[in-house]
N, C-alpha and C positions, 0 to 999 in steps of 0.2 A: 670606377669602381676596386678598391686596390684587391690583390689577391695573393693567398702564397701559393705555393708551388706546389702542392697537392690538389689544392682546386686550379689549376691550372693545369696540370697533367687532365682532373676530371675533363673539365671543357673541351680542350682540345685534344683530347682522345687518346692520349698516349700517358707515358709513366715517367714518376718524378725522375726514376733513374735518364729517362733518355736528355728530359730537360736539362737537366744536369752535363749529361753530355754536350749538348747544343752549347750551350755555357761556355765549356773549356774549350769547346773548336768555335769562340767569337761569332758565333748565332745568333745568340738570345743573350742580347744584352739583360741586365735585371738590376734594380733595384734594390736597396737597402733599407729595414726598417733601423729605428734605433737599436732596437735588440741584437738587431743585424739575420735577421729573417730579409732571406727576398720576397722580393714586392712584385705585382706584376698587373696589369690591367686589360684591358678591352685589346688594345692594340695586339698585347704577345700571343693574347690569341690567335689571332689573326696569322702574324708572322709561324707559330708553331703549326697551323693547320698548311699557310704554303708550304714551307718546309715538306712536310710530310707527302704531301699532294704531288710534288717535285717527286720525291723519293719513291712514289707508288711509280711511276712514269718512268720510272730507270733514271736518275736523275741521281748523284752521288751529292756528294755534302759539297764538296768543293763546287761541282756546278752552280747548287746550290744561291751559293754565295753571293751573287753577281743580283739574284732576285732580293734576297735580304738585305743588302744593301739597298737596296731600290726603296723598298716599302720604309726602313727606317729613314731612306733619308726624307719623306715624306709625302715617294709617292700613290697612289690611288690604289696602284694592282704594283706588282715585284716583274709585269709584264712592260712596263711604261717608259724602261730605261734602256740606252741604245746596248748596255754591257749583257744583258741579258734576252737580245735577239742574238747577238752574236753566240750565245750560246744554247740557245735552239736551233741557230745553224750547223755549228759543230754537230748537235746531238744527229742531227738529222744525216747530216752526212755520215756520221758514224753508222748510222744504225743503214742506211741503201749501202753504204760499202760489206758492211756483213750479210744484209742480206741476195746483195748480190754472191758474198761465198757460198751462202749456202746453198741458193739457183744453180750454182757451178756445180756443186756437190749432189747432190738432186738429177741433176742433169747426167751425171757421171757411173751414178748406182742405177739411174734406168736405164742409160745404154749399155750395161753389164748386164741387166736381169735381160734386156732383148734378144743380145746375144746369145743366152741361155738359149732362150728360144722355147718352145713349149718342149720341152726334152725334159722326160723326169728326173725330179733334180737327183743328186745321185746319189750313192748308195756310201758311208763310210762310217766305218766299224772301227769302234775305237781299239785300240791295242790294252792289254791291259798290264797293271800298272802296278807297283807296291812290289814287297817283298820276293812277293809268294813267283813275281813272274821272270821270268828269263831270257836275258838281251839274244841270247843265242837261239835261240826258237827251239829247245829239247830240252824236253824235261828230265831232272836229274836224278 
């Protein structure tokens, strides 16, 4: 079933602007009708849904490219190609590194709070600021 860009946007749950952007990035090849309109089919709906689902879990469009290429090569799933699996491994390693960094920051914050113990928080009065305040401490 042939469809135009607006129909594809509705079926894929996105906007025509996004579809044009995907096309400009080389992720969404479009056929053209005799009058020059873009022509899509159900395969394109699947392609756009794959792109959007991967983006929803934090993949960049560059990360998505191997999955799209895998689908365009005729595979049933974007996960069926080694390049796609490599992206999964790289993304997982990236997340593991960042989780470790965040745990380290959390541990350091916990240590600082523990060092404060049960003492009440220190009082800190802000010094007045602005043209009315005198930095020497005496009023004129």
